[in-house]
N, C-alpha and C positions, 0 to 999 in steps of 0.2 A: 583313190585307195591309199591308205597309210598303214605301213607296218612298223610298229614301234613298241617300246616298253614305256609305260607311263611313269614309273617310279625309280628307274635306274639312277643311282647317284654314285659319285666318286667318294670313297670312304676308306682311307688308309687303315683305319682301325677295325675293319671288318674281320671276323674270324674266317677260317678256311671254308666252312660250310657256306657262309654268305658270299665269299668270293666265287666258289664253285657254282652257287645259285646264279650269280650275275653272269658268269661265263655261259651257263646252260641257257639262260634267257636270250642272250645275244645270239647263241647258236640257233635257237628256235626261230628267232626273227629272220635269220639268214636262210633257214630251210623254207620258211613260208614265203619269203620273197622269191625264191627259186620256184616254188610251187605255183605262185601267181604268174610268173613269167612263162612257165611251161604251159599253163592253161591258155594264156593268150596266144602262144605260138601254135598250139594244136588247133586253135580256132582259125588262125590266119593262113596257115600253110597246108598244102595237100599232103596226103599220106606218104607220097614219094619224096618229100622234101627232107634233106639231110639235117635241117635245122631241128625238125621234130625229134629225131633220135638224139641229137646233141643235147638238147635241153633235158630230155628224159634221163639220159645217162648221167648228166651232171646232177640232176635232182636225186637220183638213186644214190649217188656217191655222197651227197650231203646228208640224206636220211641215214645212210649206213654209218657215216662218221659220228652223227649225233647218237644213234642208238647204241653203238659200241662204247661210246664214252659215258653216256648218262643213263642208258636203259630206255624203257618205254617212254614214248612221247605222248603225254596225255593232255588233250586240249579240251577245255570247258567252252561251251558255245553259248553266246548270247545272240541277240537279234542280228547284229552286224559285226560282231567281234569274236575273236578267239582269245581265251585266257590260258596262260601257262604259269603255274605256281603263283596265281593271284595277280599276274601282270598281263596287261593287254599286249599281245604280240602280233595281232592282225586286226585292222579296222578298215572297213570300206562302207561309207555311208550310201554309196550307190547300190541300192538293193538289187538292181537288175544284174550287176556284175559281182555281187558279194557271194563268196563261197559260204561264209558263215550264215548269211540269211537263207540261202538255199537249204542248208542242213537244218537250220533252226525252224524254218517253215514246215519241214516234214517231221518235226518232233524230235530231232536228234539233239541231245544236250551234251554229249561227250563223245570225243573221237580219239582213239588210241592207235598209234603205230608201234609195232614191235619188231624185234630183230628178225631178219630173214626176209624183209620187204623186197619184192622183186620188181623188175621193170614191167612185167605183165600185170601185176596187181596195181601198180601206179597208173598204167594206161587205162585199165578198166575203171579204177576209182575216179580218175579225171573225167572219163566219158560219162559216168553215172551222174556226177555232181554238176555237169555242164549242160546236160540235156533238158529240154523243155518237154515233159511228157504230155502236157495238155495240148500243146501245139501239134504234137505228133499223133494225137488221138489215142493215146494209151491210158489205161486205167491205173497202171502201176505208178508208184512214187519212188523216191530215193531209197527209202528203207527197204521196200520190197526188192529192188534191184540189188542193193547191197547184200541182202539175205540170200538171194539166188546165187550170187557169185561165190559165197562161202569163203571169203577171204581168210587166209591163214594168219596174216600179219597186220590186218586192219580190223579193229573192233570199234563198236559204237554202242552208245546207250541212248534209249529213247524214253520219252515220257508216256506213261500209260494214258490212254484217252480219258479225259475228264478228271485227271488227277494232277496234283501239284508237281512243279518242276523238280522238286527234291526227290520225288519217288521215281527213281530210274530203274529201268530194266537194264537189267544190266549190260747320226754319223759325223770325223773331225772336220773343221772348216778347211777348205782348200787354200794352199799357198798361192798367191798371185805374184806375177812378175811384171816389170815395166815392159812397154812395147818394144820389142826387138825385131820388128818386121823390117824387111828390105826397104819398103816405102818410107818408113819412119827415119831410117838411117840416111837415105838419099835426101829426104826433106831437110834434115839437119845440116847435111853437107851444103845444099843449095843456099840455105839461109846464111850459113857462115861465109860462103863465097860472094854472095850478092850484098852483104851488109855494108852500108856506107860508113866511112870513118867518122867518129863523133869528136873530131878535134885531135890535137896532138897528144900522144900518150905520155903520161908522166913517167912511165917505166921504160927505160931505154935498155936495149940489149947490152949485155956485159959479159965479160969472161968467156966461158966456153961457148955461149951463144954467138958471140962476135966471131970467134974462130970458125964455127960451123957455117955462118953466113958467108965468110970469106972463101971457104972451101967450095961451097955449092953455088955461090954467086946469086943467091936468092934470099929474100927475107926469111927469118927463122920460122915465122908462122906458116909460110907456104911450103917449107921443106917437109914438115910433118903433118900436112893435111892429106887425108885419105882420098884416093881417086874413086870414082863410081865403081870401077872394077874391084878395087880393094874392099869397098863397102859390101859389095855382093859376096865376095869371098868370106868376109867376116860373118855376114848373115848366115851363110851356108854352114859355117863351122858352129855357130851358135845353135842352129836348128838340130845339128847332129848331137850336140851336147844335151839339148833339151830332151831328146828321145832316149838318152842313155839311162839305164837302170843302175844307178850308182850302188845301191844296196846289193843288187845281184852281183855286180862287179866285185864288191868287197867280199861277199860270201864265196865267190869262185876263188878269189885269192887265198882266203882262209883255208878252204878245202885243199887247194894246191899245196899250201904250207904243211897241212896236216898229213898229206901223203908222203912227204919227204922228211918230216921232223921225227927223229927217233928218240931224242931226249925227252923223258917223261914229264919233267917239270915244265919245259917249254911247250910241250904238247898240251898239257893241262891249261896253261895260260892262254893259248890260242883258242881252246875249247870254251873258256870263260867268255872270251869276246864273242864267239858264235852264240853262246847262250843269251848274252845281252841283246844281240841283234834279234834273235827269235822272240824274246819276251817283248821287246819294243814294238815289233810288228804285230804281235798278238794284241797288245794293249791298244794299238791303233785300229784294231779290227781287220787287219790285213791277213786273213787266214789263207787266202789263195797263194800268197807268196811264201807262207810258212810251210805249206804242204810239200813242195818239191825239196825244200831244205831238209825237212825231217825224213823224207824218202831217201835222200842221198846219205844222210847220217846213219839211218838204219842199214843201208847197203854197206856203208863203211864198217859198221860194227859186225855185220854178218860175214863179210869177206875177209876181214882182219887186216888186209893190206900188209901181210907178212910181219905184223907187229905182235907184241905180247898180249896176253889176256889183260894185263894191267892197262894197256892202252884202250882196249875195248870197254873195260869197266869205267874208265874215265869218261868215255863217250856216252855210256849208258846213264851217267849221272845227269847229263843234260836233260834227257827225256824224263828221268825221275823228278828233276826239279820242276818240270812243267806240270807234273801231276800232283805236286804238293798242295795240301788243302789251302794254305795261306795264299798261294799264287792263284789258284782257281777261284777263290773268293774275290780276289782283286780283279781277276780277268772277267768274271761273269756276273757282275751285279745285275739286278733286274733291268736297269736302264740301258745297259749295253747289250745284254743277251737278246732282248726282244727286238733290238734295232738292226740286227744282222740280217741282211737280205738273203745271202746265200747260206741257208741252213745246212746244205749238203757239205759245205766246206768245214763248218764247225763240227759236224758229225764225223767227218773223216779225220779231223785233227784229234778229237777225243779218242777215237778208236785206235789211234797210233800211239797212245800213251802206254805206260807200263802198268802192271797190276797194282802198284802202290796208289794209283788214282782211283781204284774201284770204290773204296770206302768213302773218300772225300766226295766223289760224285754222287754216291748213294745218299750221303748226308745233305747234299744240295737239293735233292728231290724234296726234302722237307722244308726248304728255305724259300725256293722260288715260288712266287705267287702265280706266275703265268702258266696256265694249263698246257699250252703248246710247248713251252720251254721244258716243263717237267716230262712231257711225253717224249721229247727229243732226247733228253738225258737217259730216259728208260730204254729207248731203242738202241742207244750207243752202249749202255751198260750191258745189254744182252750180247753184244759183240765182245766187249772188253772182258766180261766176267765169265765167258763161256767155259773156260777151263779152271775157273776159281770161284765156283758158285758158293762155296762154303763161306766166303767173305761177305755174302749178302744175308745169311741167315739171321744175324743179330738184328738187322733192321726189321725183321718180321715181328719183333717184340716192341717196336716203336709205339708210343702212346698216340701218335697221330694216325688215324685210320687211313687217310689218303696216302701216307708214306707206305704203310703195309700193303695197300692195294697196288701201288706202283711197283713194289718189289715183287709181289706175286705175279704181276704182269710180266716183269723181266724174267722170272723163273719159267713162266709159261713160254715166252719167246725162245728161251734157251732149250727147253724141252728135255732136260736131263732127268732120268728116273731117280737119280740120287736125291732130288729135291722132294720126293713124295713124302717121306717121313716128317719133314718140317712143315709141309703144307697140311698134313693130317693133324698136326698139333694145333693148328689155328682154324680148323674147319668150323668150329663153333664160335668164331669171332663175333662180337656183339654187333658189328656193323654189317648190314645185309649186302652193301656194295662190295665189301671185302670178300664175303662168302661167294657172291656171284662171280668175282674175278677168279677165285680159287676153282670154281667150276670150269671156267674158260681155260685156266692153266692146266688142269688135269686132262682136259680134252687134247691139248697140244702135246702133252707128254706121251700119250698113246701107249699105255701099258695096262695089263690086267689089274694090277693094284690100283691104278688111277681110276679105272672103270668101277671097281668095287667101292671106292670112296664116293664116286658119283652117285651110287645107289643110295648112300646115306642122306644125300641132299634131297631125295624125294620126300623126306619127312621134315624139311626145313620149315621154320616159322614163316618165312616170306614166300609168297606165291611166285614172284618173279624168279627167285632162286630155284624153286621146285620145278617150274616150267622149263627153265634153261637146262637143268640137269636131265629132265625127262626127254626133251627134244634131242639132246646129244646122245643119250642112251638108245633112243629109238633110231636115230640116223646111223648109229654104229651097229644096229641090229644085235645089241647085247642081250642075249637070251637070259642071262642070270638075273636080269632086272624084272623078269616076268612075274615071279612069285610075289614080290613086294608090290608091284603094280596091281595085281589082282587083289591082294590083301587090302590095299588102300581103297580100292573101289568098293570093296565089300563092307567097309566100316560105316557106321551110322553117321559119322562126322563128314563123310564124303558129300552128303547133300548140302552142307554149309559152304562148300567151295563155289566160286563163281562159275558161270556156265562155260566160259572159255577154258578154264583149267579142267573141268570135268570132261569136256570134249577132247582135250589133249590126252588125258589118261585113257579114254576109250579108244582113241586113235592108236596110241601106243600098244594097247591090248590087241587091237586088230592087226597091227604090223608085226609085233613080236610073237603073238599067240599062235597056237597050233590047235589040233582037234580037242585038246584038253579043256580049252576055254569055251568051246561051242555050247555045251550044256548050259553054262551060265548065261551066255549071250542069248540063247534061245529062250530061256526062262524069262529073262529081262524083256525081250521083245514081245513075247506072247502074254505077258502079264496084263490082265484086264484092269481097266480103270475102276476105281472105287469112288464113292461119293466124296470122301475126304482124301486129300492128297492126290487128286486126279492129275494136276499139272505136273507134279514131280514124276509120276509114273509115265506120263506121255513124254516127258523130257528124256527119261532114261531109255524109252523105246527108241527115240531118235538116235541116241548115242550108240545103242546096241546095233541098230541097222547100219550106222556109220562104220562101226568096227567090223561088221560082217562084210560090208562093201570093201573095206580096206584089205581084208583077208583075201577076198576074191578067189576062194578055192571052190572045188566042186561041192564040198560039204556045206560051206557057208552059203553058197548059192541055193542049195536045197532048202535051207532054213528060210531064206528070203522068199523063195517060191511058195513055201508052205504058208508063210505069213500073208502073201498076196492073195491067198484063197480064204483067208480068215473071214468069219462073219462079222468081226469087229471092224467097223469102217476105218477107225484110226490106224489099227495095225495094217490093214490092207493097203491103205494109202501110202504109209511109210515104206512098206516093202516094194510096192509098185514103183515108187519114185527111185528107190535105191537100185532096183533091177534095170530101170530105164537108163540111169546114169552109167551103169556098168556096160550096158549094151552099146551106148553111144561112144564110149571110150574104146570099145573093141572095133 
C-alpha cells in the first residue's frame, strides 16, 4: 500500500493558493496514513486493547485538525486509489486490503468527511468498510450499511446502477573542544616521562632556569612536570568549568549591578549590554535561556527596585526593541522559524513582548509561507492583542484573503464583542474561506449580535458556509433563526440544494421548531406522490419524518402515528421506521 501525492513539486514561485493546496494535500496523506494504520490495528487487536483506542484517538485528532484548517475532506474514488484536488493521496494495488477498492466495488465514487466527526462515527465507518458481507452471509453491502448508520459527518456519492460514473447521487553547528579527559592527560604525562633522549640538546639551561635548578636540585624539565594527582585535579577543575553557564553568570552579574546602580546613564549602559545578550541568544535560537531573563526583567520593571520611573522606562525599551519589526524579520525568517523544535518557547517569548509588537507580528502573518508558523503567530497574537484588538482591524482590509482569515481567527480566539462591527463589515468577503472563519469567530464571541449576524449566513452563496452557520445556530438553540429557516425551506430554490444540506435544514427545523411548524411538517409528510416529481416528494417526506423524530414531542409523535396508518405504503413505511427508532432510543 502506498500513500502519496503524484505531482507535488518544490516551487518557490507558487502563489499562496498553490502553497495552501500543497499543504492541504500533505495533510490529507497524513490523515489517510493514520486511517490505514487504525484499520490494521482494529483487525489485529481485541476490543479490550488500549492500542485500538490510541489509534482511533490520534486519527480523530488528525481529522479534526484537517477539517478545522481546510474544511470538508472530499475524496474522489477510483479502483484502488483516492484522489484529493486531482492528486493521488492513497494507492493500494492489493485489492484485498484496499479501502478504495472496497468502496469502488460497491459503487461509491466520492467520500466526504465534514466538521464534527466523532470517534463513534469513525469506529462505525471502519467497521463497515472492513467487513466481508458475503462471507458473513449478509445480503447488505457497504452503501446500505452506510445509509443505515445515517452518519452526520460522513457523506458519500454513488453511481446509479447502469449509468456513467459522472452521474453521481449525491539548527547552529556545535562547538567542539580537544580531548580534556583524565585518561588523555595521564597518557600525555606517561609519554613525556618515558620518552628516551634523542641526543644532546642544543638548548642549554641559562639565566633564571639555572638558578631554579640550583635551588631545587633537579633538572628544570622535572621541576614543572605535573604529577598524576595534579593532573587529576586539573581535569576536575576543567570539568567544572565545562559545566558552567558563562552566559547565565554574566546575566546574573548584570542584574546584580542593575539592582545597585542608581546613576541613570550607567544604568542605561548596562541595559544595552543585556539587550545585546538577549538578541544574540534569540538569533541563535536559544529561546529557553531568554525566557527566564525576560521574566526577571519584567519583575524588575514591575517591582521598581525603589528606582524612578525613568529607570523602569529604560528597562521597558529592551522589550520594545525585541518587538520592533526590523528585528522580528531578522529573527524569524522562514528557514529559522520552522526549524525551532520547541514551539512553546517561541510562543512564550512572543507573548512576553509589548503591544508595539502586535502590528509587526500581524504583518508577518502575510509573509510566512509555512501554515504551521502562521497559525502559531495567530495563537500568540490572540494573547498579545487581547487588550488592544483595535490594532488588528486594519489587517481586515488586507488584499491577501488568508491574512484576513487569520486575523478573523485571532479575533475569534480573543472573543471580544467590540470586534463584531468590524466583522460585520467584511461578512460579504469574496472569499468563502474568510466568510466561514467569520462564522467560527462569531460563535466564539457568544453574543446576541453575533448570533443575529450568523442568521445572515444562512443565505450565503457557499453551502459549506451556510451549513456551518446553520449547525451553530441549531446547537445554540437560537429560536430567532426559526423564521428564516422555515422561509428557506419553503422556497422553490430549496429543491436545488444537495440532499445533505436539505437534511440539515429539516433537522434544524425539528430541533428549533415548536407546534407552529407541525402543520407544515404534517402536510409535507402526508403529501401523496404524483406521476411527475415523485422522487422529490418522497425525499421531502423523509426529511419531514426526520424533523418530527427530532422534535420527539407528543404532538409530533401523533403525526407519525397517523402516518403509520396511512394507506400510502411509502408514508406508512417512513413513519413506522421513525417511530421504531424513537422507541429504541427510549
